[in-house]
C-alpha positions in Angstrom: -34.3 -113.3 -32.7 -31.5 -113.7 -30.3 -28.5 -111.1 -31.0 -25.1 -112.8 -31.3 -21.5 -111.3 -31.7 -19.6 -111.4 -34.9 -16.5 -113.4 -34.8 -14.6 -110.0 -34.8 -16.9 -108.8 -32.1 -13.9 -108.2 -29.6 -11.3 -106.8 -32.7 -14.1 -104.5 -33.3 -14.8 -103.4 -30.0 -11.1 -102.9 -29.2 -10.9 -100.8 -32.4 -13.7 -98.5 -31.4 -12.0 -98.1 -27.6 -8.6 -97.2 -28.9 -10.3 -94.8 -31.1 -12.1 -92.7 -28.1 -9.1 -92.7 -26.5 -7.2 -91.3 -28.9 -9.5 -88.4 -29.0 -9.4 -88.3 -25.2 -6.0 -87.4 -25.5 -6.2 -85.2 -28.1 -8.6 -83.4 -25.8 -5.8 -83.0 -23.1 -3.0 -82.4 -26.0 -5.2 -79.3 -27.5 -6.0 -78.0 -24.0 -10.0 -78.7 -25.5 -11.5 -79.8 -21.8 -13.8 -77.0 -21.3 -15.0 -77.6 -25.3 -15.6 -80.8 -24.2 -17.5 -80.1 -21.5 -19.9 -77.8 -23.5 -20.9 -81.1 -26.0 -21.1 -82.8 -22.4 -24.0 -80.7 -21.4 -25.5 -81.1 -24.9 -26.2 -85.0 -24.3 -27.1 -85.6 -20.5 -28.3 -88.7 -21.5 -25.1 -90.4 -23.3 -22.1 -92.6 -22.3 -18.5 -90.9 -22.4 -17.6 -93.6 -25.2 -20.9 -92.3 -27.1 -20.1 -88.7 -26.6 -16.7 -89.0 -28.2 -18.1 -91.2 -31.3 -20.8 -88.9 -31.7 -18.5 -85.7 -32.2 -15.9 -87.7 -34.3 -18.5 -88.0 -36.8 -20.4 -84.6 -36.4 -19.3 -82.1 -34.0 -22.2 -79.7 -34.2 -24.0 -82.2 -33.4 -26.7 -81.3 -30.9 -29.9 -83.8 -30.2 -28.9 -87.4 -31.8 -31.5 -90.4 -32.1 -32.3 -93.3 -33.9 -34.6 -93.2 -36.7 -37.6 -94.4 -35.2 -37.7 -91.8 -32.6 -37.3 -89.1 -34.9 -40.4 -90.2 -36.7 -42.4 -90.8 -33.6 -41.4 -86.7 -32.8 -43.0 -86.1 -36.4 -39.6 -85.6 -38.1 -38.2 -87.2 -41.0 -34.8 -88.0 -41.5 -34.0 -86.3 -44.9 -32.8 -88.3 -47.9 -29.2 -89.0 -48.4 -28.1 -87.8 -44.7 -25.3 -90.1 -43.3 -26.1 -91.8 -39.6 -23.8 -91.6 -37.0 -22.6 -94.8 -35.7 -22.7 -95.0 -31.6 -23.2 -98.1 -29.2 -26.0 -99.9 -27.7 -26.2 -101.9 -24.8 -27.3 -105.6 -26.0 -29.0 -107.6 -22.3 -30.8 -110.6 -22.0 -33.2 -111.6 -19.5 -31.9 -113.7 -16.5 -33.1 -114.9 -13.2 -31.9 -112.8 -10.2 -32.1 -112.4 -6.5 -35.0 -110.1 -5.7 -33.2 -107.5 -3.1 -34.8 -105.2 -0.6 -34.4 -101.6 -1.0 -33.9 -100.9 2.6 -32.3 -103.6 3.7 -30.3 -104.6 0.8 -31.1 -108.4 1.7 -32.5 -111.2 -0.6 -36.2 -111.0 -0.3 -37.4 -114.6 1.1 -40.9 -116.1 0.9 -42.9 -118.0 3.2 -41.2 -121.3 2.9 -37.4 -119.4 3.6 -36.2 -119.2 0.1 -34.5 -116.5 -2.2 -37.4 -114.8 -4.3 -36.1 -114.0 -8.1 -37.2 -111.7 -10.8 -36.3 -111.1 -14.4 -33.6 -108.6 -14.9 -31.8 -107.3 -18.1 -28.1 -108.2 -18.0 -25.4 -106.3 -19.8 -24.0 -108.8 -22.4 -22.2 -106.7 -24.7 -23.0 -103.8 -27.5 -24.0 -103.4 -30.7 -23.6 -100.6 -33.8 -26.5 -98.3 -34.4 -27.7 -95.6 -36.2 -28.8 -92.3 -35.1 -29.1 -89.0 -36.3 -29.1 -85.7 -35.7 -32.0 -83.1 -35.2 -30.0 -80.9 -38.3 -30.1 -83.9 -40.4 -34.4 -84.1 -40.0 -37.3 -81.6 -41.1 -40.7 -82.0 -39.5 -42.6 -80.5 -36.3 -41.3 -78.1 -34.3 -39.7 -79.9 -30.9 -41.0 -79.0 -27.7 -37.6 -79.0 -25.5 -37.6 -78.6 -21.7 -34.2 -77.4 -21.8 -35.5 -74.5 -23.9 -38.5 -73.9 -22.0 -36.5 -73.9 -18.7 -34.1 -71.9 -20.3 -36.2 -69.0 -21.3 -38.0 -69.4 -18.3 -34.2 -68.7 -16.1 -33.8 -65.2 -18.0 -36.4 -63.5 -15.4 -34.6 -63.4 -12.0 -37.0 -64.7 -9.4 -37.6 -67.9 -12.1 -33.5 -69.2 -11.2 -34.3 -67.9 -7.4 -37.3 -70.2 -7.4 -35.3 -73.0 -9.1 -32.5 -72.8 -6.8 -34.8 -72.4 -3.5 -37.0 -75.5 -5.2 -33.5 -77.9 -6.1 -32.8 -77.1 -2.1 -36.0 -78.4 -1.1 -35.7 -81.6 -3.1 -32.6 -82.4 -1.9 -33.3 -82.0 1.6 -36.3 -84.6 1.4 -35.2 -87.0 -1.5 -31.3 -87.2 0.0 -29.6 -88.0 2.5 -27.7 -84.5 2.5 -28.4 -81.1 5.4 -28.8 -78.3 2.5 -28.9 -75.3 3.8 -27.8 -71.3 3.6 -25.5 -70.3 6.5 -23.6 -67.1 6.8 -19.6 -68.2 6.6 -17.2 -66.4 8.0 -14.9 -66.2 5.2 -16.8 -64.4 2.3 -14.9 -65.7 -0.5 -15.6 -68.9 0.2 -19.2 -70.1 -1.6 -20.3 -73.0 0.3 -18.9 -76.2 1.2 -19.6 -80.1 1.6 -18.3 -81.8 5.0 -18.4 -85.5 4.4 -18.4 -86.4 8.1 -21.8 -85.8 8.6 -23.3 -85.1 5.3 -23.8 -81.4 5.4 -23.7 -78.8 2.5 -23.4 -75.7 2.8 -24.3 -72.3 1.0 -22.7 -69.1 1.7 -25.9 -66.8 2.5 -23.8 -63.8 2.2 -23.5 -64.1 -1.6 -26.4 -61.9 -3.2 -26.0 -63.7 -6.7 -28.5 -66.0 -7.2 -27.2 -67.8 -10.4 -23.8 -67.9 -8.0 -25.7 -69.2 -4.9 -27.8 -72.3 -7.8 -23.7 -73.0 -8.8 -22.4 -73.5 -5.9 -25.0 -75.5 -4.7 -24.6 -77.9 -7.9 -20.5 -78.1 -7.2 -21.5 -78.8 -3.4 -23.6 -81.6 -4.3 -21.0 -83.0 -7.2 -18.8 -83.2 -4.1 -21.3 -85.1 -2.0 -22.1 -87.8 -4.8 -18.4 -88.2 -5.7 -16.4 -87.8 -2.0 -18.8 -88.9 0.8 -17.1 -90.8 3.4 -18.0 -94.0 2.0 -17.0 -93.3 -1.6 -14.0 -94.7 -3.1 -12.8 -91.3 -4.0 -13.1 -89.8 -1.0 -9.3 -89.5 -0.6 -8.2 -88.2 -4.2 -5.7 -85.0 -4.2 -8.1 -81.9 -3.4 -7.4 -80.5 -6.5 -8.8 -83.6 -8.1 -12.1 -83.2 -6.4 -12.3 -79.7 -7.0 -11.8 -80.1 -11.0 -14.8 -82.6 -10.9 -16.8 -80.8 -8.7 -16.5 -77.7 -10.9 -16.6 -79.5 -14.2 -20.1 -80.9 -13.0 -21.3 -77.4 -12.1 -20.5 -76.2 -15.7 -22.1 -78.9 -17.5 -25.4 -78.5 -15.5 -25.3 -74.4 -15.7 -24.5 -74.6 -19.6 -27.3 -77.1 -19.7 -29.5 -74.7 -18.5 -28.2 -71.4 -20.2 -26.5 -70.1 -17.5 -23.1 -67.9 -17.4 -19.8 -70.1 -17.0 -17.6 -67.7 -18.3 -16.1 -68.3 -14.6 -15.6 -71.7 -14.9 -12.0 -72.9 -13.9 -10.6 -76.5 -12.9 -6.7 -76.2 -13.3 -5.9 -79.6 -11.8 -7.5 -81.3 -15.4 -3.6 -80.8 -16.6 -2.5 -83.7 -14.5 -5.0 -85.7 -15.9 -3.3 -85.5 -19.4 -0.4 -87.8 -18.4 -2.7 -91.0 -17.5 -5.5 -91.5 -20.2 -6.9 -94.3 -17.7 -7.0 -91.7 -15.1 -8.3 -89.2 -17.2 -11.2 -91.5 -18.6 -12.4 -92.6 -15.0 -12.6 -88.7 -14.5 -14.6 -87.8 -17.5 -17.1 -90.9 -16.8 -17.7 -89.6 -13.3 -18.3 -86.2 -14.3 -20.4 -87.3 -17.1 -22.4 -89.8 -14.5 -22.9 -86.8 -11.9 -24.0 -84.4 -14.7 -26.4 -86.9 -16.2 -27.9 -87.6 -12.4 -28.4 -83.9 -11.9 -29.7 -83.0 -14.7 -31.9 -85.8 -14.7 -33.1 -84.8 -11.0 -33.8 -80.9 -12.2 -35.6 -81.6 -15.1 -38.1 -84.0 -13.1 -38.4 -81.0 -10.6 -39.2 -78.7 -13.3 -42.1 -80.6 -15.3 -44.5 -79.5 -12.6 -43.3 -75.8 -12.9 -43.7 -76.1 -16.8 -47.2 -77.8 -16.7 -48.0 -74.7 -14.2 -46.7 -72.6 -16.9 -48.4 -73.8 -19.8 -51.7 -73.4 -18.2 -51.5 -69.9 -17.7 -50.8 -69.3 -21.2 -53.4 -71.7 -22.0 -51.3 -73.9 -24.0 -51.2 -77.0 -21.9 -52.9 -79.5 -24.2 -51.1 -79.2 -27.4 -47.3 -78.4 -25.2 -47.9 -81.0 -23.1 -48.8 -83.8 -25.4 -45.5 -82.8 -27.1 -43.7 -82.8 -24.1 -45.0 -85.7 -23.2 -44.4 -87.5 -26.8 -40.7 -85.9 -26.3 -39.8 -87.5 -23.2 -41.5 -91.3 -24.1 -38.7 -90.9 -27.5 -35.8 -90.0 -24.6 -36.6 -92.8 -22.3 -36.4 -95.1 -24.8 -33.3 -93.5 -26.3 -32.0 -94.5 -23.1 -32.9 -97.7 -23.3 -31.4 -97.9 -27.0 -28.2 -95.8 -25.9 
């Protein structure tokens, strides 16, 4: 049955948005932006609004999914637990012109007519019920993030991840990513929009810092390239965005974030619209980067599981968990 908007739909959405805006204002008023980034690192697949709604209802939440998604992971929501309400997109199938991914032009059939295909079009949002992992009991979860965090405790593993991700960016993006000995020892790296160049200072001996620098400069590359609407933002604004992305990604993988600094964010407190835009951009780039690294690390995880003789059961759990996450992404 098709979803129908209620008579009070717009009023409900306006109320939710007002509550989200008030939560954002409190973050800047109480100087809790770093705390906000720590929360974002727990929910790399969620929108800004949903992160704010989750934390308002359960500040200590760490992993949120729907009732059926938990059942598929062999976990049961406990009796009496209160659901966390968040927003899920409502879509409908519509005929849209197929676009060639290379030329970005409409695909034509042999008669010169535009080829169409069914695609999902967003028509609105609805409230759905979710539960945090702490509200469930059952089979122990196999979390890719935890596996990677444990793996990175060995010094050579972070170096391997750094090298692999550097290679991934060279192979799968238009950015030219290299290590280079920079004249200024205090400069950890840079992004040059003119030729899509990312450089990491080869003189830096700490591999974790090299990895965080790579994430920082990659954030600049995604947000502030020459075709970006954000390329002419004040330097402090851009640095705060990139540093925040590096913090979220590093925190997600359990790396040290004690040197985090993004002083420019104080200016965002004066403009809620600007603050929301900056926070959404930080979240989008962090989420995208984490997805890329997770996908890159899956082969490494399987390799270690095979070495340990655990590949059958844990690979099955990883596959089930990923399937559930994909459903959650579609839902949320």
